[in-house]
C-alpha positions as CSV (number, residue, x, y, z in Angstrom):
1,M,42.6,-21.4,-43.0
2,R,39.6,-23.3,-44.2
3,S,38.2,-26.1,-42.1
4,S,37.4,-29.4,-43.7
5,V,33.8,-30.6,-43.6
6,V,33.1,-34.3,-43.3
7,S,29.6,-35.2,-44.4
8,L,28.0,-38.1,-42.5
9,T,24.5,-39.5,-42.4
10,C,22.8,-39.7,-39.0
11,A,19.5,-39.1,-37.3
12,T,19.9,-37.6,-33.9
13,G,17.3,-38.1,-31.2
14,A,14.3,-35.9,-31.2
15,L,14.4,-33.7,-28.2
16,V,11.3,-34.7,-26.2
17,M,9.5,-32.7,-23.6
18,V,9.4,-34.5,-20.2
19,L,6.0,-35.1,-18.7
20,S,5.7,-34.4,-15.0
21,C,3.7,-37.6,-14.6
22,A,5.1,-40.0,-17.3
23,A,8.6,-39.3,-18.7
24,R,9.3,-42.7,-20.1
25,A,6.3,-42.8,-22.3
26,A,7.3,-39.6,-24.1
27,A,9.8,-40.6,-26.7
28,E,8.1,-43.2,-29.0
29,D,8.4,-40.8,-31.9
30,G,12.1,-40.2,-31.7
31,T,14.9,-42.0,-33.5
32,C,18.3,-42.1,-32.0
33,C,21.4,-41.2,-33.9
34,D,22.6,-44.2,-35.9
35,T,26.4,-44.1,-36.0
36,S,26.8,-47.6,-37.4
37,E,29.1,-48.0,-40.4
38,E,26.1,-48.6,-42.6
39,S,24.7,-45.2,-41.8
40,K,27.8,-43.2,-42.8
41,S,28.2,-41.8,-46.3
42,E,31.5,-41.3,-48.0
43,E,33.6,-38.6,-46.4
44,T,33.7,-35.5,-48.6
45,K,35.5,-32.2,-48.3
46,S,33.8,-29.0,-49.3
47,A,34.2,-25.3,-48.7
48,A,33.2,-24.3,-45.2
49,P,33.1,-21.0,-43.3
50,D,36.5,-19.8,-42.1
51,V,36.7,-20.6,-38.5
52,G,39.4,-20.6,-35.9
53,V,41.9,-18.3,-37.7
54,A,42.1,-14.5,-37.9
55,G,44.8,-12.7,-39.9
56,A,46.9,-9.9,-38.4
57,G,48.2,-7.1,-40.6
58,G,51.2,-4.8,-40.3
59,D,53.3,-5.4,-37.2
60,A,50.5,-7.0,-35.2
61,R,51.3,-10.3,-33.7
62,A,49.2,-13.2,-35.1
63,E,48.7,-14.7,-31.7
64,A,47.1,-11.4,-30.5
65,A,44.3,-11.7,-33.1
66,F,41.5,-13.8,-31.9
67,P,38.4,-14.6,-33.9
68,P,35.6,-12.2,-33.1
69,V,32.4,-13.2,-31.4
70,P,29.7,-13.9,-34.0
71,N,27.0,-11.3,-34.4
72,L,23.3,-11.8,-34.0
73,L,21.5,-13.2,-37.0
74,R,18.8,-11.2,-38.7
75,P,15.4,-12.3,-37.4
76,T,14.0,-12.7,-40.9
77,G,13.8,-16.4,-41.7
78,L,14.5,-17.7,-38.2
79,A,12.1,-20.3,-36.9
80,D,11.9,-18.4,-33.5
81,A,13.8,-15.2,-33.4
82,D,12.9,-14.3,-29.8
83,S,14.2,-17.7,-28.5
84,Y,17.3,-17.4,-30.6
85,T,18.0,-13.9,-29.2
86,D,17.5,-15.2,-25.6
87,A,19.9,-18.1,-26.3
88,F,22.4,-15.7,-27.8
89,R,22.3,-13.6,-24.7
90,V,22.8,-16.6,-22.4
91,L,25.9,-17.7,-24.3
92,S,27.5,-14.3,-25.1
93,Y,29.6,-13.9,-22.0
94,E,31.9,-16.0,-19.9
95,S,29.9,-18.3,-17.5
96,S,29.6,-21.9,-16.6
97,C,27.0,-22.2,-19.4
98,S,29.1,-20.8,-22.2
99,R,32.2,-22.6,-21.0
100,F,30.4,-25.9,-21.1
101,F,30.0,-25.3,-24.9
102,G,33.7,-24.3,-25.4
103,G,33.4,-20.6,-24.6
104,P,31.2,-17.8,-25.9
105,R,32.7,-17.7,-29.4
106,L,32.4,-21.3,-30.2
107,A,29.0,-21.5,-28.5
108,L,27.6,-18.6,-30.5
109,T,29.1,-20.0,-33.7
110,V,27.3,-23.3,-33.2
111,L,24.1,-21.5,-32.1
112,N,24.1,-19.4,-35.3
113,G,24.6,-22.5,-37.4
114,L,21.7,-24.3,-35.7
115,A,19.4,-21.3,-35.8
116,A,20.0,-20.7,-39.5
117,R,18.9,-24.3,-40.3
118,L,16.0,-24.6,-37.9
119,R,12.6,-24.6,-39.6
120,E,9.1,-25.2,-38.4
121,R,7.3,-28.4,-39.5
122,P,4.4,-30.4,-38.1
123,L,5.8,-33.5,-36.5
124,G,2.6,-34.6,-34.8
125,Q,1.0,-33.5,-31.6
126,G,2.7,-34.7,-28.6
127,V,6.0,-34.4,-26.8
128,V,8.6,-33.8,-29.5
129,G,9.9,-30.2,-29.4
130,I,12.9,-30.2,-31.8
131,R,14.2,-32.9,-34.1
132,M,17.5,-33.0,-36.0
133,S,18.1,-35.7,-38.5
134,G,19.6,-36.7,-41.9
135,G,23.2,-36.0,-42.9
136,Y,25.5,-33.7,-41.0
137,D,28.7,-31.8,-41.6
138,I,31.6,-31.8,-39.1
139,Y,33.6,-28.6,-38.7
140,H,36.9,-28.1,-36.8
141,D,37.3,-24.9,-34.8
142,G,41.0,-24.0,-34.8
143,A,40.9,-21.6,-32.0
144,T,39.6,-24.1,-29.5
145,D,40.7,-27.3,-31.2
146,R,37.1,-28.6,-30.9
147,T,34.8,-30.0,-33.5
148,Y,31.1,-29.5,-34.0
149,R,28.5,-30.8,-36.3
150,L,25.5,-29.3,-38.0
151,F,22.6,-31.4,-39.3
152,K,21.1,-30.8,-42.7
153,E,17.6,-31.1,-41.2
154,A,16.5,-29.4,-38.0
155,F,12.9,-28.8,-37.2
156,I,10.8,-27.2,-34.4
157,N,7.6,-29.2,-34.1
158,S,4.9,-26.7,-35.0
159,D,2.4,-29.0,-33.3
160,G,4.5,-29.6,-30.3
161,P,5.2,-28.0,-26.9
162,F,8.0,-25.6,-28.1
163,L,5.3,-23.4,-29.7
164,M,2.3,-24.3,-27.6
165,R,1.4,-25.8,-24.3
166,V,0.1,-29.3,-24.9
167,R,-2.1,-30.8,-22.3
168,I,-2.1,-34.6,-22.1
169,S,-4.7,-34.6,-19.3
170,Q,-6.4,-32.2,-16.9
171,T,-3.6,-32.6,-14.4
172,A,-0.4,-33.0,-16.5
173,R,1.5,-30.3,-18.1
174,L,4.6,-30.7,-20.2
175,R,7.9,-29.4,-18.8
176,V,11.5,-28.9,-19.9
177,G,13.6,-29.6,-16.9
178,R,12.0,-27.4,-14.2
179,F,10.4,-25.0,-16.6
180,E,6.9,-25.2,-18.1
181,A,6.7,-25.6,-21.8
182,E,6.6,-22.5,-24.0
183,T,8.3,-20.3,-21.4
184,R,11.4,-18.4,-22.4
185,Q,13.6,-20.5,-20.2
186,A,12.1,-23.8,-21.6
187,K,12.6,-22.8,-25.2
188,V,16.3,-21.7,-24.6
189,L,16.9,-24.9,-22.6
190,L,15.6,-26.9,-25.6
191,L,18.0,-25.1,-27.9
192,L,20.9,-25.6,-25.5
193,H,20.0,-29.3,-25.2
194,E,20.2,-29.6,-29.0
195,M,23.6,-27.8,-29.0
196,G,24.8,-30.4,-26.6
197,H,24.4,-33.0,-29.3
198,L,26.4,-30.8,-31.8
199,V,29.6,-29.8,-29.8
200,S,32.3,-32.3,-29.2
201,A,33.4,-33.2,-25.7
202,P,36.9,-31.9,-24.6
203,D,38.4,-35.3,-25.3
204,G,37.2,-35.2,-28.9
205,K,35.9,-38.8,-28.7
206,S,32.2,-38.0,-28.1
207,W,29.6,-35.3,-28.0
208,L,28.8,-33.2,-25.0
209,L,25.5,-35.0,-24.7
210,P,24.9,-38.7,-25.7
211,D,22.2,-39.4,-28.3
212,D,18.8,-39.8,-26.7
213,G,16.2,-40.4,-29.4
214,G,13.7,-43.0,-28.3
215,D,15.1,-42.9,-24.7
216,A,13.1,-40.5,-22.5
217,A,15.2,-41.2,-19.5
218,Q,18.4,-40.3,-21.3
219,S,16.8,-37.2,-22.7
220,E,15.8,-36.1,-19.3
221,R,19.3,-36.7,-18.0
222,N,20.7,-34.7,-20.8
223,T,18.4,-31.8,-20.1
224,R,19.4,-31.9,-16.4
225,T,23.0,-31.7,-17.5
226,I,22.4,-28.5,-19.4
227,E,20.3,-27.1,-16.6
228,S,23.0,-27.7,-14.1
229,Q,25.4,-25.7,-16.1
230,C,23.0,-22.9,-17.3
231,L,20.4,-22.5,-14.6
232,K,21.6,-19.1,-13.3
233,Q,21.6,-17.7,-16.9
234,L,18.2,-19.2,-17.7
235,L,16.6,-17.8,-14.6
236,A,18.1,-14.4,-15.5
237,L,15.9,-14.3,-18.6
238,G,12.8,-13.7,-16.4
239,A,9.3,-14.6,-17.3
């Protein structure tokens, strides 16, 4: 079965790093997702990856065939292969973290889609770690009856705290949740935060995380939500 893809235009909030001393001043560079009628393009259907259905041959029962867990992507071309591998590890088994995203198979499907589109781009020195914007496609996952979206533009800020520690003063250091910027845990938490904007909530009426561009307080709340579901798995990554 092919899933339909609905193309929309939207700019999700840039994921900002939260300053230990001044969270609210952090998000001036972000733009929240605009879901007004004016921002939506015409709905179009196009070919999309087969998701949610696996055929069964011979006498096998169709209901016994479940879509396999996605494989690791090849590191070539990925914006940050090490962080992607860490995130894949976190989501690859049953846990509170993977269940938050609809289970390991759906979580890894979305992670692979995001990682394949992520690129590095200078977005200015400061607190922006990752930004997704522009049009996006909506996919329906038949196995879980959930939807997810993938943005056409997704960038890691090459001048931001995902790739380097940015000091705002002699005493302040950027953090993602409880983790210092550029640590393995912080980078994975950034990726999981972005995924929260991509996967639909169980009721299908919203996304797991509300848009937070331009709203540092909401961005921090969203990060705390992910952290509450995934802290054990993040800590297991080590230093």
